[in-house]
N, C-alpha and C positions, 0 to 999 in steps of 0.2 A: 642585426648582430646583437646577441644577448650579452650585452655589455654590463658593467656595474653600474653605469649611468642609469640603466633602464630598472634596476632591481626595484626601487621605489614602486614604480609603474606596474612592476609584474605582481607586487606582494597587493596593490591594490586590485588587481585585477583577479587575484586569487579568492578575494572575499567576494567580490562583485559577480565575477562569469566563470567562475569554476575552473579557472588556470588550473596546471598541474600542481601538484603538492609540493611544497619545499621542505625537504626533511630537516630536523634540527640539529642533526650531526654529519653534515658534510665532510666530507675528506677534501680538503682544499687543495692537497696537493693532486688530487686525481681529477681536478677541472680545468677545463681550457679556460685562460686569462680571460678574467670579466664574467665568466659564466656563473649562474647559481645551481648547476647539478654537476655531478660525477658525469664526463664524458661518456666512459664506459666500464662496466664492470664484469667484463669477462674475465679477465686474468682473476680477479678476486673470487669468482665464483669457481674457476677452474682449479685454483689453489685450495681452497675450501673443500673440494669433493677429493682433491688429493689426498687430504688426512685420512679418508677411509682406507685401508690396507688394500681391499678387494677393489676398490674402484682403481687405485693407482697401479694395481698388477694388470687389470684389465687394459688401461689406458697406455701403459708400457707396451704392451702388446700390440696394441691396435697402431701404434706409431711406429713401430718397427716394420711393421706391413705396410704402412703407407708410405714410407720411407723408400722400400725396395720399388714400389710402382712409381714414385717421384724421380727416383734415379733412372727408370727406364725412360721415362718422359723426357728426361736433361738428354739422352742420347737420340732424341727424335721419336716422335708420335708417328705410328705407322701410316695414318692418313688425317687428314683435315676433316675435324667433326666438331660441329655446333651442338653444345648440350643446351637443351630446352629446359628449364625448371618451373613447375606449377605453382604458383603463389596463391595463398588465402591470408587475406588481411581482416583480422578478429578485429573489430571494435569495441572497446568494452567501455560504455560510458555512463553517467548519470545524469543525461540529461544536459551536459555542459558543452562548452565549445571543443572538449575531446571527441564529440561525435562528429569527426571530420567530414568532410565532402565525399563523396565518389571522386570527384575531379582532381581533389588534392592527392587521393589514393593514386590515381592514373598517373598524375605528375611524378609520384614517386618511383612507380613502376616506370617510366619513361626515362628517368634519371640512372636508375639502376642499368637499363640497357645501354645508354651512351656509355656510362663510365667503364662497364666489361665488355664493351665491344670498340673501346678507344674512339669513339666519335664525339668525345668532348672535345672541343675547339681547344681550351687551355692547355690540353695535352703538348701543344707545339710551342709552348712557354716556357717548357721547365728549363730548370737552371742547364748552362751549357755542359758540367760533369756529367748528367743524366742525358743529355741529347741523344735520342734514337732507342731510349729505353722503355718508354712508356710501350707495355704490350697490351695487344688485344686478346682478352681472355678466352673469346669463344664460347661463352657463354650468355645465354638468353632467358630473359623471364616473362612469362606471360601471366595473366590473371586465369585461375584456373574455372571451368564454366560448369563442371558437375560435381556434386556433393557426393560423398561417400557411398550415399543409397541410390545415387544416377540423378539426383535431381538437377534440373537446369538452374543455375545461379548466376550471379554476377562476379564472383569471385571475392565477393564481400559479405561478410557477416557481421550483424549488429546485435550486441547483446547490453542490455539496460542492468545496471547492478552498481552499487556503491562500492564494490570490490576493485574498481577501476581506479579506487583511491590507495589501495591496499597491497601494493607493490613488493611488500618485504618478503613475501611468499608467493612466488610465480603460479605456484600448482593451484591454489585458491582460486586466480583468474580463468586458469584454465578449466577448472572445476566448475564455473560460473558458465562458460561458453558450452561446456557439455550438457550442462543442466538445462539450458534454454537461449536459442537464438532466434533470429528470424529465418533462419535457411533450415537448419538439419541439427537436431539435439543428439548428441551423440561426441565420439571421437574420431576427430581427423588425423587419420595415421601419418606420424612425422617420416616415415619413408615412402609416404605418396604425395603430399604436400610440404612446401615449407611455409609451415604457419607463422605468421607474423603480426603479433600480439600488441595493438595500439591503445596504450592506457594513460591515466592520468598519472601515476606512479608506479616507477620501474625501479623501486627500491634506491630511490634518490639517483640514479642514472639517467643519462639522455637515453642508453639502450645497454643490452646484452645480450648474449647466448652463449652455447656451449661449443667446444671443438668437438668434431667428431669422435664417438665413442660407442661401445655397444652397452654402455650402462643405461641408456634410457632406449634404446632400441626403437621401436616404431612409436614410440609415445608423443603424444602432442607436445610436450616438452622439449622436444628435440626442433626448437623453433627460435624467434627473435623476439626480444622484448624491445619497446622503442615508445619513447614520449609522443603523443601526438605532436607537438610542436617541433619536432625533428623528423616526419616525415613530409618527402616532398620540399618544395619551394614557395608553394602557395597556401593560400587559408591561412592556417595558423602558425605553419612554420616559416622559414625564410630561406634566400639563398646560403647563408652561412652554416646553417642546420641542415642543408638537403643532402650533403654526403654521409650521415652518420648511418642509415641502412647499406650504403657501399661498403664503409668498416665495418659492419657487424657482419654482413654476409660475408666478408673476408674470413672473420673468424669460424663461423658456419663451416666453412670451406676449408678450416684448420690454419689458417694464418694467425701467428701471433703478433703483437706490437713490436715494431722494430728494434727496441730495447729489450726483448724477450718476455716471459710470461712471470717473471718473479717478483715485481713490485711497479710501484707507480712511475709515471715519469719524472725525471730530475733527479735520479740515484745515482751518484758516481758508481757506484759498486755495479751497475747495468753494463759497463765497458767489458766485464769478464762473463757476460752472457751472450745471448745470441739469439736472432728470430728463426735458425734453422734455415736461413735462405742467404745463399754465399754473395747475391749481388745486390744485396740491401747493406750499404756499409753501418758499423756498429756505430749505436749511440745510445746516450741514455734518455731521450725522449723530450719533445719540447711541447709546449702548451700553446703558442703564439705562431706567428710565421715569421720567425726569425731565419732569414736566407742566408744568414753568415755562419748558423750554429755548426761548430765543429766539435763535439763534446768527446770523442774517442779517438786515439791516434792508433790504437792497434787494428785499423781495417783490415789489412794484408794477411792478418791471420787466417782468414778463413779460404786464401788462395785466389779468389776472385779478382781483388783490386792488389796493385802493386806497390801501393805507398798509401799514405793517409789521405782521406779526400772529407770533404764536408758532409754533413747529414743530409738525409734524402728526407728532408721536411716536407715534400709534396708530396709524398707518399701516402696513399689514403688509410694506412695503417699507423700514420702518428696523429697527434692531437691539434695537430696545426689547422690554421682557417684557411691553408693555400693548399690542400691536398688535390692532387690531379692525377696521379698514375699508380697503377702497378707494373712491378719489373717481370720480366721471363720467369726467374725463378719464383717469383710468388704465382706465376700463371701455372707451373708444374706442379706446385704444391697443391694449389685448389682443385685440380683438375683430377690428380691423384685421389682426392676425397671423393669425387664421383665416380671413380674406376674401382674404388674398393669397397668389398662389404660391409666396412667398419661403420656403424651407425646406420645402416640402410639407405645411403646415399646412392648407391649405384643401381636403385631400383627405381629411383623418383624420375629419371630421364628416359626409360625405357620405352619402347614403341606402345606397349602393352597399359603402361601407367598413362601414358600422355592419352592415350584412347579413353581410357577411364575417367581422367580428371578433365576430359573433352578439350586437349590441346590439339590432336588429332584430326580433327575434323572440323569443318568450317561451319563456326557456331551460327545457329539459327535461333529465331525469334521465339522466346518462350514466356516473358512477362513483362506488362506495361506497368513501369513504376514511375511516380514523379514526386517531386519534392519540393516546399518552399522554405524560405528562411524563418517566415511567421506564418502560422494559419489566421491569427486574429490581427486585423488591420482595421484602420479607421478610413472612413470613407474619404475618397479623394487621394489617398495613398497608392504609390506603384507598388507592385508584388511582381518579382521574378520567378517565374516557374522555370525549374530544371526538368528535364527528363533524365529518368533513373532506369530506365526501360533495356532490356537484356534478351539477347545479345544482338550484335552486328545490325544496328537499326539504320536505317538510309535516309528513311522521310517520315515526316510527321504532319498530322492533323489535329489541331487543339480546337476545344471549342469552350468558349466562355459566357455562359449566360448573365447579363447584367454586368458584364464586364467590357471595356475598351481598350484594345479592340474585342470583336466578339468570336474571333476567330483567328488563327494563325496557323503558319506552315514553318516556322523557325523552331529550331532544337529546345530554345531555351527563351522564350518570349517575355516580355515585361507586359503586364496588364494594370489597369486602373479600376476602382469599382466607387462608384458616387453615390449609390443607396446603402441603406444598411441591411443586413439580413443575412442568412447563411446558403451559399451557392454551390452547385455542382460544377465539377469541372470533368471533362471527356477528353481522353487521347486516342487518338488510332495511330499505330506506328505501322511500318513495312520494313521488312530487312532485306538483305543483299540477292536473298532466293526468292524474292517476291510473297514470301508470308505476311500477312495481316491479321492484326490483333487490336480489338477497341475495348476501352475500359472506362465506366464513369466513377468518377470518386463524389459519392453523394455528400452535399454540404461541406466540402472540402475548405471553403475560404469562408471564414466569418467575418462580416464585416460590421462594425459598431460606428453609432453616432459621431460625429463630428461637426459643431462644438457638442459635448455630452450634456449629461444633466446641470442644471446649475445649484450651487452649495446654497443653502446649508443640507447636508446628507446625513442622513442617521440611518443605521442599519442595527436591528435587533434580532434579524433572521427569523421574525415573527410570522410573514408571510409567503417564507420560500419553504418548500416541503423538501427539497433534495439539491445537491450539487453537482455538476454545473448548474447557473439560472440565468436570465436574463440580466442579472447585475454583477453576476460573479462566475470568473472561471477559476479553474485548479488545475495544477499542475503537480503530479506525484512520480516518483523515481519507481516505485513499487511500494504494493500494499494496499490499502483502503484509501487512503489519503484524507482530504478533508470533507466532513459532511456535516449536515443540519441534526440537531438531537435535540430531545425534548425531555432528558434528563442532567440536569447539572446546568445552570444558566445564572447570570448575574441580575437580571430581571425579565419580565414578561414568563413566556413559557417554552422557549428555545433559544439555543445558542449553537455555536459550531465547534467540532470537536473534531482533532486530527489523532488517531488511533495509533500514537507512535510508539507506544509498546509494541505493537505487532511489526515495527518497519526495522531494518538492519541498520547498522550503525553506519553513519555516513549517508543516509537516503536522506533526500530532499524534497520537500512538499510546500508548495505555494497557493496560496487564497489570493486571486489576481482581482482588482476592481474593474469595473467599464470604466469608460470616458466619464470625467468630470470636467465642465466648463468654469476655468477660474479667469478666463481672460477680463471680465469685470469685476475682478475682486481685487481690492488693495492689500489683502493678506490672507493667508489662510493656516489653519492648524488642525491637527487629527488627534483625537482620543480614543482610548479601546480601554477595555479591560479583558485581562485574561488569566487564567489558573493554570498552574503546571506544578507536577512534582516529579523530583529525582528518584531514581531507585537507590543511589548509593552516592556518595559525595566524589566519586571518581566519573560520573556521568559530566559529558561536556558537550550537551544540546546548547544551541543558543538559537534565538528568534531575530531577526531582521525585518526591517523595515524599510521598503524602498520605493523611489518615485520615480516617474518616466514623465517627461515633457513633450515626447514626440510619439506618443499611443502605445508606448512597449516596446519600441524598436530598442531604445537602450535605457538601461536603469542604472541608477545611483543609490547607495544607501544613502538612509537619513538617520537611522537609528541601529543600534545594535544592542541587544539585551544579553550579554555573554554568561557562560555558564556559572559563573561566582555569585550572580545576582538574579538568575531567570527563576528561580523556585519561588513560589508563594503559600508553599504548604511544607511540611514534614516529609522525608522520605519514603517511599511506600513502594513495596514491589507487587501490590495487588492493582488492579485496575481501581479507579476512584472517582468518585462524583462530587464536585465541590458545593460548597456552601457558600453563604455570603460572606464568612470570614476569608475564604480561601482566593478571592478574587482581589486582583491588583489593578490599579487604574496606571496607564500610561498617557501622558500628553507631550504631543510633539509640536513647538511652538511655532509661531509664525516664520522666526528666522530661519528655518529649516527648509522652508518652500518659498523664499522669497524669488528666488529664479524659475518658479514653475507655474507661474501665473497665466496659464495657455489654455486654450480650448479643449484641448485633448488631454489634459492631466489623467494619467493614471498610477495607483499605488498598491503594493500587493504585500503580504506578510511570506516570509521565507524562512522555514523552520529547517533547521541539519540537525540530523538525531545523532545523539552521542550516546545513546543508550539508557535516555530515560524514559519516564512514562508518559502519559499522555496530555495532550494541550488543548485547552477550550478558550475560546475567543467570543466575545460578546459585546454590544453597546458601541459600536465603530460609530464615531463623529468626525465629520469634516466641517468645519465651519469657515465660510468665506465673509468679505466685508465690502460693501460699495459706501463709500461716502459721500454725504451732501454737503454742499459746497467746498469739495474736498480742492485742496491746494497743495502746493508745494511744502507749505510750512507743517504738514503733519502728514505723516505714512504709516503703514501697517498697522490701520485702526482696526481693532478683530476683538471678538470673544470667544472663549473656549471654556470648556468643550461646547458644541454646538449640535444636537439637542443637551440639556443640562439637567442634572437632578436636583443638588442641593447646594452647589457652590459654583459661580461663575466668575472667570477673569477677565477683565478689559483692558486689554493691551492697547497702548500708542506711543509712538515715538514722535514729539513735538521738536522741530527745530528752531523754534521761538517761544519766548514768554508767551502766555495766555492771561489776561485780565480776567478776575474774579470767574474763574471755571466752576461750571455744575457740571454735576453726571444726573440725568434723567432717566428713569425707566416707565416707558407708557405702553400700555394693554393695548389689545388689537383694537379697540374703540378710539384710542387717541388720547386716553385718559392718563395724566402724569400720577403714578400710585407711588412714585419713590424720588425724591430730589436730594442731594448729597452736595453739599459745597467743597471743592477739592483742596482744602487747606494744605494738604500735602504735595501739591502739584508742583512739577519742577520740571524745567527745559531737558530735553534728553527722552530715555525709555522710562515708562510709567507701565505699571502692573498693578490693578486695582482688583482686589477680590471682594466680591459680593455674595452675600448669602441670598439664595434664591428659593430656600426651603417653603418660604410662606407664599408663593407664587402657585397659584393654579395652572394646570395644565393648559399649553396654548401658546399662540404666538407673540412676543413682545419687541419692544424696539427699543434700546439703548443708544441715548445721546450725550455728547459732550459739548456743552454751551458755555461760551465765552462772550467777552465784547467783540471780538474780531473776528472769530469762526464758529461754526457748530459741524459736529459730524455724527453720523449717526449708522446703526447697522440693526439688524434683526436676529434674534435668536428663540429657540424654542425649549418651551420647558416642559417637560415629561411628568 
């Protein structure tokens, strides 16, 4: 349940894992209790559209037509008919958790069918006032298997775009799908498919749609928008959010909220309004599961009820957490939307359209597809493979070179890899008709060393021609991403540049290290240099440094350089090449990595585009320390940056006083070239700054010597 007690955790996840965007101006009166998004904005969108006189005229005429059909249905439908609706889930993502799995989508479809066919077990537990009233709507939903051009697909499209975070205008998200996805580029007509747009921001709501009208006609916008964590009951969602699509499909089929369409829940004036369905008692709406709610006393006015009754808080068109039913009156209203020409809904279930969308034929095999949660893992890690092939697969034959097991016949096998390298994966699938298809995915899994390289690590990108490389991987949502350049560097002749000026606002780019072995280090620190310019003061770019202690399976932020301090030079609209004065040094001290001293440590730079110019990174240093005569009396003994150019910081924390402590620097031959008495030494944390500008390039040892203990570590002078 997305309660207030979870909001801090959710906000944390937004920063780290691209949870859905939390808008600044949430209308709290339109939220379910404890949630941080407005549950539904359909009524707000409809009321906004009705301010257009022409829309209002067309909508009013359409509702009269729908009412005629609804009244006919109330007097008895001529025959029992099951209407089938082809669905397409359009997942718009920016490389984050909003790119939900196919399993989560299939779970959402199963819940829709359960709720609309009265197969939900909790329908038997409705309050006694409504006993026997839950209705089988006799509408079923299936994922389409044919795209508009006849191409076979899984009923799911995936579009990578930062516009997943731009929910204020759903048309922009539709345009992103039309422009480019992994199935078919073009329009998916709203009278042929029920288009469901899974996004990271739906204008601050969990979901919204529009009631039937001819205003949008066959447009893709004749669909449903929903946040990724309100889809189904698994993955990023949960049970309490799983009926959001049931609610929105109700709107798409012309249902209003039980309190009417005029305002948010909780307004006393709603007792004078109605949802146009007689067997749903009048109410003002609830935002929790208050089974004793009885907000209006004029229920008998609509003719179905003879006296005042409690609110139907368990109805799917309420905002409660315990919704579990539609009524017969709601059934008639929804089915009338499918029988009317209004909005093209009467075409979507026809035999010809079901054939065109693949629902009228036995699905057959047309593609082999696989998925993993991570395609870069450490040696010894388990990898869960998922079959994403379509359609109607009945058997599987996997082959995993260098994997254990090396083969499998289960649908979603678990495999481990012991050696490093890039390995192929082959899958042969067979469908119910006996068709077989085989595909090999070259270098599908990259296995990196565990343990990794020992510190110190220095990277000036001098020996790298391009990215990715043996030591660095990249992840970019769109555009060119990080790459090595020979113009603009802090030292040497090369650096890494992110062509941020070519990216879209909201795009995310990452530069990710290989594994580093910190298991024998008493402490670690990271320093680097970067150059960045805004275009104008309104830019909201930011740079984060994240660390992982499980080879990249999970990441945690260690440094956030926000938009207010990120610039190292004056704003400029033109592409720039930084000079020496344009570079800034960032040091992340040992305290940030005290819990990351493992054999498969990784770190990464994450940059979020906020409209600014290009980013350059150079001279990345990761230092570690190993103590001589190490004891519990001194810990976190380290030097940084390491390697060093002109200024070295020796950091240590002493739990006891040291008698007559000296700091010595020794060259590679063991000669003492500097000895300093630590007259200002104190128990606790100490940070000693030493000039290293007079040292020649090479390896050195820095030691702290006292009557009780001695400690030492190495550093590299550039």
